[in-house]
N, C-alpha and C positions, 0 to 999 in steps of 0.2 A: 076811647077814653084817653089813651096815651097820646094820640094825635092832638086831641083837644088841649092837653097839658102843654105839649110842645108849642102849639099855636099861641096859647096864652103867654108863655114865656117869651116867645118871639115878639109878640105885640108889646109886652112890657119893655123888652130891650130896645125895640124900635122907638117907642115913645120916649124912653129915657135918653136915647142917643140924639133925638131930634130936639129935645128941650134943654139939654145941658152940654157944656163942653166936656168931651169924654177924656178920661185917662185910660187909654186902651191897654196899657200895661197891666191894669188891674182886672181886665176881663179874661175869661177863659178862652182857649182857642176855639171851642165850639161856639161861644158867643160871638167872637169875631167873624167866624165863617157865616154865622146866621145873619149878620148885619151887612154883609158885603153888598154893595149897591145902594145902601140906604144912609151912608155917611155923608155929612154935610161937605160940600165942595171945599170949604176952607180947611177941613180936617183930613182930607183924603190922603195927603202925603204922609202925615203922621200915622194914620191908620195902616196904609200900605207898608210902611217901614216896620211897624210892630208885627203885622201879619207875616211879612217875609222873614223876619227874625225867628219866627216859630216854625217855619217849614222843616228844618232839619230834625226837630223833635216831634213832628206830627206822626200819629199812628197812620196805618194804611187807610183806615176808614175816614180819618180826618183829611188826609191828602185827597182822597176821592171826592169828598164833599167840597173841598177847596177848589179843585180843578173844575168841578161841575159848576161852581158859582163864579168862576173867573170872568165869564162874559158879562156879569152884572156890574163888575167894577169899572168897566170902560165907559 
């Protein structure tokens, strides 16, 4: 049940990021981590800058998820 909820939220985030120009500063760190690798090429620099600015304040679990998804960003 919980996995289905996360999948639904992820699909919504992915869909919204593909349809509109994103203001990444309004997204949560978890949302940013979830869309790593799915950001439009024209917005990757802005996305990366916002994500990197949050690294110092990430929890250990967020950092682990971030590091796990780093390969998607390249």
